[in-house]
C-alpha positions as CSV (number, residue, x, y, z in Angstrom):
1,M,3.2,-9.7,-18.0
2,N,5.8,-12.4,-18.8
3,Y,9.5,-12.6,-18.1
4,R,10.6,-15.4,-20.4
5,S,8.6,-18.4,-19.2
6,C,7.6,-16.7,-15.9
7,K,4.3,-14.9,-15.6
8,A,4.8,-11.9,-13.3
9,L,1.2,-10.7,-13.6
10,N,-1.6,-13.0,-14.8
11,S,-5.3,-12.3,-15.6
12,F,-4.8,-8.9,-13.9
13,D,-7.7,-6.5,-13.9
14,L,-7.3,-3.3,-11.8
15,Q,-8.9,0.1,-11.9
16,L,-7.7,3.0,-9.7
17,D,-10.0,6.0,-9.0
18,P,-8.6,9.5,-8.8
19,N,-7.8,11.2,-5.5
20,K,-7.5,8.1,-3.3
21,I,-4.8,6.6,-1.1
22,Y,-4.2,2.9,-2.0
23,G,-2.3,0.3,0.0
24,L,-0.6,-2.2,-2.3
25,L,0.1,-5.4,-0.4
26,G,1.8,-8.6,-1.3
27,R,4.7,-10.9,-0.4
28,N,8.1,-10.5,-2.0
29,G,7.8,-11.7,-5.6
30,A,4.0,-11.3,-5.7
31,G,4.2,-8.9,-8.7
32,K,4.0,-5.5,-7.0
33,T,7.1,-4.1,-8.6
34,T,6.1,-5.3,-12.0
35,L,2.8,-3.6,-11.7
36,L,4.4,-0.3,-10.5
37,N,6.9,-0.5,-13.3
38,I,4.1,-0.8,-15.9
39,L,2.1,2.0,-14.4
40,T,5.2,4.3,-14.4
41,G,6.3,3.4,-17.9
42,R,9.5,1.6,-16.9
43,I,8.4,-1.5,-18.8
44,F,5.8,-2.3,-21.4
45,Q,3.3,-5.1,-20.7
46,S,3.6,-8.2,-22.9
47,S,-0.2,-8.3,-23.3
48,G,-3.3,-6.5,-22.3
49,K,-3.7,-2.7,-21.7
50,A,-2.4,-0.4,-19.1
51,D,-3.6,3.2,-19.2
52,V,-2.7,6.0,-16.8
53,F,-4.8,9.1,-17.1
54,G,-6.4,7.5,-20.2
55,K,-3.1,6.8,-22.0
56,C,-0.2,4.4,-22.0
57,A,2.6,5.8,-19.9
58,Y,5.4,4.0,-21.8
59,E,7.5,6.6,-23.6
60,N,4.8,9.2,-23.1
61,I,6.4,12.3,-21.6
62,D,3.1,14.1,-21.0
63,I,1.9,11.3,-18.8
64,L,5.3,10.6,-17.1
65,K,5.5,14.2,-15.9
66,Q,2.3,13.5,-13.9
67,I,3.9,10.5,-12.1
68,C,6.4,10.5,-9.2
69,Y,7.7,7.0,-8.3
70,I,9.8,6.8,-5.2
71,E,11.5,3.5,-5.3
72,E,12.8,1.4,-2.4
73,K,16.3,2.5,-3.1
74,G,17.4,5.8,-4.8
75,F,19.9,5.9,-7.6
76,Y,21.6,9.2,-7.1
77,A,25.3,9.7,-7.7
78,S,27.3,9.6,-4.4
79,S,28.7,13.2,-4.9
80,V,25.3,14.8,-5.4
81,R,24.1,17.0,-2.6
82,I,20.5,16.9,-1.2
83,S,20.0,20.5,-2.5
84,Q,20.9,19.3,-6.0
85,V,18.5,16.4,-5.8
86,L,15.7,18.8,-4.9
87,Q,16.7,21.2,-7.7
88,L,16.6,18.3,-10.2
89,A,13.1,17.3,-8.9
90,S,11.9,20.9,-9.3
91,G,12.5,20.6,-13.1
92,L,10.9,17.2,-13.4
93,Y,7.5,17.8,-11.7
94,P,5.3,20.7,-12.9
95,N,3.5,20.9,-9.6
96,W,6.7,21.0,-7.5
97,D,6.4,23.0,-4.3
98,A,9.8,24.3,-3.3
99,E,8.6,26.0,-0.1
100,Y,7.0,22.7,1.0
101,A,10.2,20.8,0.3
102,E,12.1,23.2,2.5
103,R,9.6,22.6,5.4
104,L,9.9,18.9,4.9
105,L,13.7,19.1,5.2
106,G,13.2,20.4,8.8
107,L,10.4,17.9,9.5
108,F,12.6,14.9,8.4
109,E,15.8,16.4,9.9
110,L,17.9,16.6,6.8
111,D,20.7,19.0,6.0
112,K,20.4,19.9,2.3
113,R,24.2,20.5,2.2
114,K,25.0,16.8,2.7
115,K,26.1,14.6,-0.1
116,Y,24.2,11.5,-1.0
117,K,27.1,9.3,0.1
118,Q,26.9,10.8,3.6
119,L,23.3,9.7,4.1
120,S,22.3,6.8,6.3
121,R,19.6,4.4,5.0
122,G,17.0,6.2,6.9
123,M,18.1,9.6,5.5
124,E,18.0,8.2,1.9
125,S,14.4,7.2,2.6
126,S,13.6,10.6,4.1
127,L,14.9,12.3,0.9
128,G,12.6,10.1,-1.2
129,L,9.7,11.0,1.0
130,I,10.4,14.7,0.5
131,V,10.6,14.4,-3.3
132,G,7.4,12.3,-3.4
133,L,5.4,14.7,-1.2
134,A,6.7,18.0,-2.7
135,S,6.3,16.7,-6.2
136,R,2.5,17.0,-5.8
137,A,2.4,14.6,-8.8
138,E,-1.1,13.5,-9.8
139,L,0.0,9.9,-9.3
140,T,2.5,9.5,-6.5
141,I,3.9,6.1,-5.6
142,F,5.9,5.2,-2.5
143,D,7.6,1.7,-2.6
144,E,8.6,0.6,0.9
145,P,8.8,4.3,2.1
146,S,9.7,3.4,5.7
147,L,12.9,1.5,5.2
148,G,15.5,2.6,7.8
149,L,13.3,5.2,9.3
150,D,12.9,5.4,13.1
151,A,9.4,5.5,14.7
152,V,9.4,9.2,15.1
153,I,10.2,10.0,11.4
154,R,7.8,7.3,10.2
155,E,5.0,8.9,12.2
156,R,5.8,12.3,10.8
157,F,5.6,10.9,7.3
158,Y,2.2,9.3,7.9
159,D,0.9,12.6,9.3
160,A,2.4,14.6,6.4
161,V,0.7,12.3,3.9
162,I,-2.7,12.8,5.5
163,D,-2.3,16.6,5.9
164,D,-1.0,17.2,2.4
165,F,-3.5,14.9,0.8
166,A,-6.3,16.9,2.5
167,E,-5.1,20.1,0.9
168,H,-3.8,18.6,-2.4
169,P,-5.8,15.5,-3.3
170,R,-4.1,13.1,-5.8
171,T,-3.8,9.4,-6.3
172,I,-1.2,7.9,-3.9
173,I,-0.1,4.3,-3.9
174,I,1.9,3.0,-0.9
175,S,3.5,-0.4,-1.2
176,T,4.7,-1.6,2.2
177,H,5.2,-4.6,4.5
178,L,4.5,-2.5,7.6
179,I,0.8,-3.1,7.1
180,D,-0.7,-2.4,10.5
181,E,1.4,0.7,11.1
182,V,0.3,2.4,7.9
183,S,-3.2,0.9,7.4
184,C,-4.9,4.0,8.8
185,L,-3.8,5.8,5.6
186,F,-5.4,3.4,3.1
187,E,-8.8,4.2,1.6
188,D,-8.6,1.1,-0.7
189,V,-6.5,-2.0,-0.2
190,I,-5.1,-4.0,-3.1
191,I,-3.7,-7.5,-2.4
192,I,-1.6,-9.3,-4.9
193,D,-0.2,-12.9,-4.7
194,G,1.5,-15.0,-7.3
195,G,0.9,-12.3,-10.0
196,R,-2.9,-12.4,-9.4
197,L,-5.1,-9.7,-8.0
198,L,-6.6,-11.4,-5.0
199,L,-8.7,-8.5,-3.6
200,Q,-9.4,-4.9,-4.1
201,A,-11.6,-3.4,-1.4
202,D,-12.5,-0.4,0.6
203,G,-10.0,-0.4,3.6
204,V,-12.5,0.5,6.2
205,E,-15.2,-1.9,5.0
206,L,-12.6,-4.7,4.8
207,K,-11.5,-4.3,8.4
208,E,-15.2,-4.1,9.5
209,R,-15.9,-7.5,8.0
210,A,-13.1,-9.5,9.6
211,Y,-13.4,-10.6,13.3
212,Y,-12.2,-12.8,16.1
213,I,-15.1,-14.3,18.0
214,S,-14.5,-16.0,21.3
215,G,-16.6,-17.6,24.1
216,K,-18.6,-20.8,24.6
217,E,-18.9,-22.9,21.5
218,Q,-22.6,-22.6,21.1
219,A,-22.7,-18.9,21.5
220,V,-19.7,-18.4,19.2
221,R,-21.1,-20.5,16.4
222,A,-24.4,-18.6,16.7
223,A,-22.7,-15.3,16.4
224,A,-20.8,-16.5,13.4
225,A,-23.9,-17.7,11.5
226,G,-23.7,-16.7,7.9
227,A,-20.0,-15.8,8.1
228,V,-17.1,-17.7,6.4
229,I,-14.9,-19.3,9.0
230,M,-11.2,-18.8,8.2
231,S,-9.8,-20.6,11.2
232,E,-10.8,-21.9,14.6
233,E,-8.9,-22.7,17.9
234,N,-10.0,-24.3,21.2
235,F,-8.6,-23.3,24.5
236,G,-10.3,-25.5,27.1
237,D,-14.0,-24.7,26.9
238,T,-13.3,-21.5,24.9
239,L,-13.7,-21.4,21.1
240,I,-12.0,-18.7,19.0
241,L,-13.2,-18.3,15.4
242,T,-11.6,-16.1,12.8
243,V,-14.4,-15.1,10.5
244,F,-15.1,-12.9,7.4
245,A,-18.6,-11.6,7.7
246,K,-19.9,-9.7,4.6
247,N,-23.3,-8.9,6.2
248,G,-22.2,-8.4,9.8
249,L,-22.4,-10.7,12.9
250,Q,-25.2,-12.0,15.2
251,K,-23.8,-10.3,18.3
252,N,-24.8,-11.6,21.7
253,N,-23.7,-11.0,25.3
254,D,-22.0,-14.4,25.6
255,T,-19.2,-13.7,23.1
256,E,-16.3,-11.3,22.7
257,I,-15.8,-9.9,19.3
258,Q,-12.6,-8.1,18.1
259,S,-11.6,-6.7,14.7
260,I,-8.7,-8.5,13.0
261,P,-5.6,-6.3,12.3
262,L,-5.1,-5.7,8.6
263,Q,-1.7,-7.5,8.6
264,K,-3.2,-10.7,10.1
265,L,-6.1,-10.5,7.6
266,F,-3.6,-10.1,4.8
267,V,-1.8,-13.3,5.9
268,L,-5.1,-15.1,6.0
269,L,-6.2,-13.9,2.6
270,I,-3.1,-15.1,0.8
271,N,-3.6,-18.6,2.1
272,P,-5.0,-20.4,-1.0
273,E,-7.4,-22.6,0.9
274,I,-8.9,-19.7,2.9
275,H,-9.1,-17.4,-0.2
276,E,-10.9,-20.1,-2.1
277,N,-13.4,-20.6,0.8
278,L,-14.1,-16.9,0.8
279,R,-14.5,-16.8,-2.9
280,K,-17.0,-19.8,-2.8
281,G,-18.8,-18.1,0.1
282,G,-19.3,-15.0,-2.1
283,V,-17.7,-12.6,0.3
284,I,-14.8,-11.6,-1.9
């Protein structure tokens, strides 16, 4: 995908399976919004093919009715009331659940009589969450859903996603910078950097392959045999290795092994040198 001389997405090959929750991760400007805009028919790719449910979403009303895209910031008129937003949404999404939307109003502590201009940033986000969840759209996308939300409401949202997905499976994409906080939701993780797809992997498997190993140098290096070393630090006679182990580790009683949080792993993976070492090592 090109914007004049700038390539927003380059050599991008991605396939999403139905009924999964995906985490879409990338720095600002990595190409996440461009990807989401193509998937939701907001823009048309300059080359290649982008099908949603087997067809191009661009100007395809039958496909667009199956997609709910909750953007980082809403674009409702200031005088519109929450009740009117929900009424509009009920006409847009064939699977809309009005009863569930009413329950979510209580869960997220929103008064449907309020006008949009009266909402705080967190309330705006909460309204978007209600629309996204109650839409029950076959492809539901949340772009930075937690902006302005306090810890209590964020936790309620995460629980609502899990509970409702269990009863009404669909494809959900969550694009966020609060990686560790929401990582428990992700079945698959998609990492984009510089318009390129760096990695798509099962979320659980990904976290089970990345570790910190600490202890005496000889024991640590023995435990890391066969793994790709991403970084190493020395603290006196203690060595700490950060490793990616596709086939597990040689555990021993002389080392301490801890999983790497997904956010830290993300930071490591977008480092070009580390990513190239992992690629050469055949682990990604």
